[in-house]
FIZA-158748 format. One record per residue: residue in three letters; x, y, z of N, C-alpha, C, O in turn. Coordinates in steps of 0.2 Angstrom, whole numbers, plus 5000, padded with zeros to 4 digits. Atoms other than C-alpha are relative to their C-alpha. Layout:
N
ALAXYZXYZXYZXYZ/...
***
This chain:
274
MET499349984998519353565754500050085000499850104994/THR500049935000519553745759500650034996501050004995/ASP499449975004520653875750500650005005501249995002/ASP499450014996521853875765500349935000500949935000/GLU499850075001521953685764500449994994500849954993/LEU499750015006522353695746500750044999501150024995/THR499449965000523753835748500649965002500649945008/THR499550044998525353745747500750034997500750064992/GLY499349985002527253785746500449944998500549895002/TYR499650065003528353675735500750034999500850094999/ARG499349985002530253685732500050014992500350064990/SER500049995007529953665713499349984997499049935000/VAL500650025004528453655701500250004993500550044990/PHE499950015007528453595683499450004996498949964998/LEU500650005004527153645671500250004992500750034990/SER499950005007526953615652499450004996498949984999/ASP500650015005525753615637499450035003498950005004/ILE500649964997524653755644499650024993499050024994/HIS500349985006524253805626499650065000499050064998/LEU500449945000523753985629499950024993500450014989/GLY500149985007522954055614499549954996499449964990/THR500550055003521753905611499450005005499550015011/PRO500650004996519953885617500149945005499749935010/GLY499950064996520553715624500450015006500349975011/CYS499649984994521653795637499650005006499150045006/GLN500450004994520953765654500350055005500650045010/ALA499749954997521553935660499750025007500150035011/GLU500349994994520353955674500249955005500449975011/LEU499850054996520853795682500850015002501050015008/LEU499349984999522753845680500050065004500550065009/LEU500049944995522354015688499949985007500250015012/ASP500250034994521553925702500649975004500749985010/PHE499450034998523153825704500550055002500850045008/LEU499449954999524353965703499850055006500250075010/ARG500249964994523354065716500149975007500250005012/HIS499850044994523653925729500749985000500849935003/LEU499350035001525453905724500550055003500550115001/SER499349974999527153965731500549954999500449895001/CYS499550045001528753895726500750034999500750104998/GLU499349975000530653925725500250004992500550044990/ASN499850015007530853855707499349994996498949944998/LEU500650015005529553865692500349984994500650034991/TYR499750015007529953775676499449994995498949964997/LEU500550005005528853805661500349964994500749994990/ILE499650055004529253655650499650004993499549944991/GLY500250005007528653705632499250004999498849985003/ASP500649995002527053745623499550045005499050025006/ILE500349964995526553875635499550044996498950054998/VAL500449965005525853985621500049964994500549944991/ASP500150045006525153895606500150054993499650084991/GLY499949965006525953995591499749974994499650014989/TRP500350045006525353865578499250035000499050054994/ARG500749985000523553915583499950084999499550104995/LEU500049935001523854105585500150024993499950084991/LYS499849985007524654115568499450004995499350044991/ASN500650005004522954065560499450035002499050054998/ASN500649984997521654125572500250035007500349995011/TRP499849974993521954255586499449995005498950005004/TYR500550024995521154195602500450025007500949985008/TRP499649984994521754285618499550035005499550095006/PRO500449974995520454305632500350035006500950015007/GLN499749974994520754395648500349955005500949965008/THR499750054995521054235658500749984998501149965002/HIS499350025002522554195647500550055001501150045003/ASN499649944998523254365650500249995007500750015010/ASP500050004992522954335669500649955001500949955006/VAL499550054998524054175668500750024999501150015003/VAL499349975002525554265660500150055006500750055009/GLN499949954995525354405673500149965007500649985011/LYS499950044993525254275688500749975000501049975005/ILE499350035000526854185682500550065001501050055004/LEU499549944999527754355681500050025007500550045009/ARG500049984993527154395698500449955005500749985009/LEU499650054996527854235705500850024999501250015004/ALA499349985001529554285697500250065004500750075007/ARG499849944996529454455705500049995007500450025011/LYS500050024993529154375722500649965002500749945008/GLY499450034999530754285720500149934998500649904999/ALA500050075003530354115712500550004994500550054990/HIS499650005006531654065699499649964995499549904995/VAL500450025005530754045683500449984994500750034991/THR499650025006531453945669499549984994499149944996/TYR500550015005530553935652500449964994500949994991/VAL499750055005531053785640499550004995499049964995/PRO500550005005530153815624499949934997500349894997/GLY500250065004529253675614499950014993500150064990/ASN500150005008528753645596499450054999499550094993/HIS500549955001527153755598500250075001499950124999/ASP499749934999528153905604500750004998501150035002/ASP499350005002529753865595500350064998500950065000/PRO499649945001530154045590500450035006500950065006/ALA499749984994530554075608500749975001501150005005/ARG499450034999532053965606500650044997501250034999/ASP499549955002532954105597500250055005500750085004/PHE499849954994533054195614500349965006500349995011/CYS499750044994533854055624500650045003501050064999/GLY499549974996535054125637499850075002500250105006/LEU500249944998534054285639499550005005499149955006/HIS500550004995532954345653499550054998499650104995/PHE500649965001531254425651499650005006499249955008/GLY500449994995530354495666500249955006499749935010/GLY499850054995531354375678500049934998500149895002/VAL500150075002531054225667500649994995500750024990/LEU499550025005532554135659499849954995499449904997/VAL500250055006532354055642500649964999501249984998/ALA499550055001533353895640499849954995499249934995/ARG500250065004533453755627499849945004499349915002/ASP500250054995533453635641500350025007500650075007/ALA499849984993533853635660500249945004500049895002/VAL499850054996534653535673499750025007499850075010/HIS500349984993533653525690500349955005500349895004/ALA499850044994534453455706499550005005499350065008/THR500550004995533253395718500350015007500950015008/ALA499849994993533353425737500449945003500949955007/ASP499750064997533953245740500649984995500949934995/GLY499450015003535353265727499949974993500549964989/ARG500150035006534653185711500050054994499850114996/ARG500049965006534953265694499549984994499649924992/PHE500550015005533553285681500250044994500350104995/LEU500049965006533653335663499350024999498849994999/VAL500649975001532253455660499950024992500350074990/VAL500149985008531653465641499349994998498949955001/HIS500750005002530053485632499849934997499449894999/GLY500150075003530253325622499849994993499949944990/ASP500250015007529753365604500649984996500549954991/GLU499450025004531553335599500049924999500449894995/PHE500050075000531153145602499349984997499249924998/ASP500650025003529553145592500150004992500250064990/ALA499850005007529953085574499550044996499750064991/VAL500449975004528353155567500150085000500150114995/VAL499849935000528753335573500650014997500750074993/ARG499349995003530553315567500049994993500350034989/HIS499950025007530253235550499450014996499550014990/ALA500649995004528453265545499650055003499150045006/THR500349944997527953435550499250004998498850025002/TRP500750005003526353425539499649965004499049975005/LEU500450054996525753275548499950025007499450005010/ALA500149974993526053355565499450055000499050055005/HIS500549955001524953495559499349974999498849995002/VAL500750045001523553365553499849975007499249985009/GLY500150024993523753285570499750055005499350045009/ASP500249954995523553445579499350024999498950045003/HIS500749985001521953485570499549955002499049965005/ALA500450054998521253315574499950015008499449995011/TYR500049994993521753345592499550065003499250055008/ARG500449944998520853515593499349984999498950005003/VAL500750035000519253425587499849965006499349975009/ALA500150044994519453305601499950045006499550035011/LEU500149964995519653445613499450045000499150055005/TRP500649965000518153535607499449955002499049975006/LEU500550054997517153375610500149995008499649985011/ASN499850004993518053365627499650065004499350045009/THR500449954997517253535631499349995000499050005005/ILE500750015000515553485626499849955005499349965009/VAL500250054995515553325636500150035007499650015011/ASN499949984994516253415651499550055002499350065008/ARG500549954998514953555650499349965002499049985007/ALA500650044998513553415651500249975006499749975011/ARG499950034994514453325665500050055006499750045011/ARG500149954995514553485674499350025003499150035008/ARG500849984999512653525673499749945004499249955007/LEU500350064997512353345679500349995007500149945010/GLY499750014994513453365694500649965000500949945006/PHE499450055000514953255689500650044999500650104997/ASP499449975000516753295690500350014993500049984989/TYR499749995006517953345676500349934998500549905002/TRP499750065002518453205665500250014993499950044989/SER499749985007519553205649499949954995500149894996/LEU500250045006518753125634500649984996500849934994/SER499450015005520353155623500549955004500849915000/ALA499550054996521453065637499849934999500249894999/PHE500350065000520252925637500149964993500349914993/LEU499950025007520352905618500749984999500849934996/LYS499350025001522252905618500249945004500549905001/SER499950074996522252765631499849944997500049894998/LYS500450065004521152655620500349994993500149944991/VAL499850015006522052685604500749965000501249995003/LYS499450035000523452555601500650034998501150035001/ASN499449975003524552655590500250065005500850075005/ALA499849944995524452805603500449975006500950005008/VAL499650034994524952685617500749984998501249995002/LYS499450025002526352625607500550064999501150055001/PHE499649945001526952795602500250035007500850055008/ILE499949974993526852855621500649965003501149995006/ASP499550044997527852705627500750014996501250025000/GLY499349995004529252735613500350075002500950075003/PHE499749944998529352915618500350005007500850035008/GLU499850004993529552885636500749965000501149985004/VAL499450045000530952755633500550044997501150044999/ALA499549965003531852875621500250065005500850075005/LEU499849954995531853015634500449975006500950005008/ALA499650034995532452895647500749984998501249995002/SER499450025003533852835636500550064999501150065000/GLU499749945000534353015633500350025006500950055007/ALA499849984993534453055651500649955003501149985006/ARG499450054998535552895654500650024996501250024999/ARG499549985004536652945640500450065002501050065002/ARG499749944998536953115647500250005008500450055011/GLY499850014993537253045665499550035005499850055011/PHE500549974996535653105673499749945004499749885002/ASP500450054997534653015686499349994998498949944999/GLY500650005002533053055678499850064994500350104993/VAL500249955005532053165665499350025002498949995004/ILE500749974999530653285667499850034993500250074990/CYS500249985007529653325651499350015000498950015004/GLY500849995002527953365643499949974993500049914992/HIS500150015007527453365625499449954998499049974994/ILE500550055002526353205624499350015004498949975003/HIS500749994996524953275637499849935004499249925004/LYS500250064996525053115648500550005006501149995006/ALA499649994994525653145666500249935002499749885002/GLU499850074999526652995671500750015005501150055004/MET499350014996528052945684500149935000499749895003/ARG499850074999528952785682500749994999501050034996/MET499350025001530652695682500049974993499749924992/ILE499850045006531352645665500749985000501150034999/ASP499450025000532852545666500550045005501050065003/GLY499649964995533452635682500050084999500350115003/ILE500049935001533052805675499350025002498849995000/GLU500749984998531552905683499750054995500050104994/TYR500349965006530452965669499450045003499050015007/CYS500649964997529253105674499750054995500150084991/ASN500349965005528053195663499450045004499050015007/ASP500449954996527053345670499350004998498950045001/GLY500749995003525553325659499850064996500250084992/ASP500349945004524553475652499550035004499250015009/TRP500649964997523253605655499550014995499150064995/VAL500650005004522053565641499649935001499049934999/GLU500450064999521553385646500049985007499549995010/SER500050024993522153325663500150055005499950045011/CYS499849954995522653485671500449985006500249975012/THR499550034995524153415680500650045001500850084996/ALA499449974999525753475687500549955004500249915008/LEU499550044997527353395693500350055006500550105004/VAL499749954995527953465710500549965004500549905005/GLU499550034996529453435721499950035007499950095008/PHE500149984993529253445740500750025003501250004999/HIS499349984998530653515751500549955002501049965003/ASP499550054998531353345755500249964993500649914994/GLY499850035006531553305736499549954997499649934991/ARG500550055003530053195734499650034994499450094995/LEU500449985006529153215717499349975000499249915002/GLU500750035001527253195714499650044995499850104994/ILE500549975005525953235701499450025003499149985007/ILE500649974997524653355706499450004995499550034990/ARG500650005005522953325697499550055003499150035007/TRP500449954998522153485700499250004999498850015003/ALA500850005002520453455691499749955005499149965006/GLU500350054995520253305703499950035007499550015011/ARG500049974994520653405718499450065001499250075007/ARG500449945000519553555714499349994997499249964992/SER500750015002517653555713499850054995500150114995/TRP500349955005516653645699499750065004499850115002/SER500349944996515753745712500450055002500250115002/MET499549954998517253835718500250044994500350104994/LEU499949965006517653885700499450044998499550104995/ASP500649965002515853935697500050065004499850125002/ARG500149954996515954045712500550064998500450124998/ARG499549955002517554125706499850044994499950104993/ARG500349975006516754155689499550055001499450114998/GLU500549954998515254235697500350065003500050125002/GLU499649944997516454355707500250044994500250104995/VAL499749965005517254405691499450044996499450104994/ILE500649985003515554425682499750065003499550115000/ALA500349954996514954535696500350074999500050125000/THR499749945001516254665692500050034993500250084992/LEU500149975007515854685673499450044999498950045003/SER500549965003514854815665499549974996499749924993/PRO500450035004513354775655500349994993500249944989/LEU499750005006514354815639500549945000500649914995/GLU499550054999515754695645499749935000499949894997/LEU500450065000514454565648499849974993499849914992/VAL500350015006513754575631500649974995500649934991/ALA499450025003515554565624500249935001500749904999/
***
C-alpha cells in the first residue's frame, strides 16, 4: 500500500495509552499514523505521557518529542484537540478547562457523531477498582506489564528479522489469562452502565489496552486500544460510522525501516554514537 493510499481524512480520531516516556511506546508507528492523518476532531483519551515511569527514570527520545509536536501541529491546522487525562498522567487533571497550544484539557468529554449519536468520552481508570483503591497493587501490575512489554520488544525484533509482521505478545498473554479476561469484561460492562446512566448512546474509552467495539445491553462500547501493544486508533468517518484502525497490521516493517534510514542519513557521526 502506497503512502497516498494510506493518507486518510476522518471526521474524528480517538487515541489513548500512548505512554510517551517509556521504551515500550511505539512512537515510530504512531508518527507514521499521524503523518497520514487529517481530521476535524482529535481526542487524546489518557495515559498520553507516562508520568509514573518518568518520575522514576527519565526517558524521552526525539521520536516522543516528535509525537507531541505533530499533535500540536494538527491543532494549529484547525483540528479540535481534546485531552482527557488518565491515571498515568493524572496531574494534568488539575488543568481541566484550560487550553494549551490549542489543546483543551477536560475531565471527560461528550462527542456527537455525524449521524447524531452521543458518546461519553473518558479514559476509564475511574472504573478500575485496583487503580482507585489499591494504588500499590496498580504499580506492581505496571512493573509486571513493563516486563511483558520488554519481552514483546525482544520477540518482535526477532520476528522482524525473520520477515514476520508485528505481533503483540502481551496482548496474547492477556487474552489467555482467565482473571484478565474476567477483569476486562467487568470493566466494559461498568463503562457501558455508566453511559446508560448518563443518557448516552455509547462510551469511548481506553485504559485497558484492548481495542474493542461491541454492543452491551443496547450501549455501544468502544475502546481505542493503545500504542504500546496493538497500535490501534478509533476513527469516525464523515457519515458517523466508527471503526478501529489497526495500524501495525496495515503498515509493513520495510516502510518504517526506510523512514528510519532516512533519519539516520541526516545524523552526524557524534549523533549516531549517542
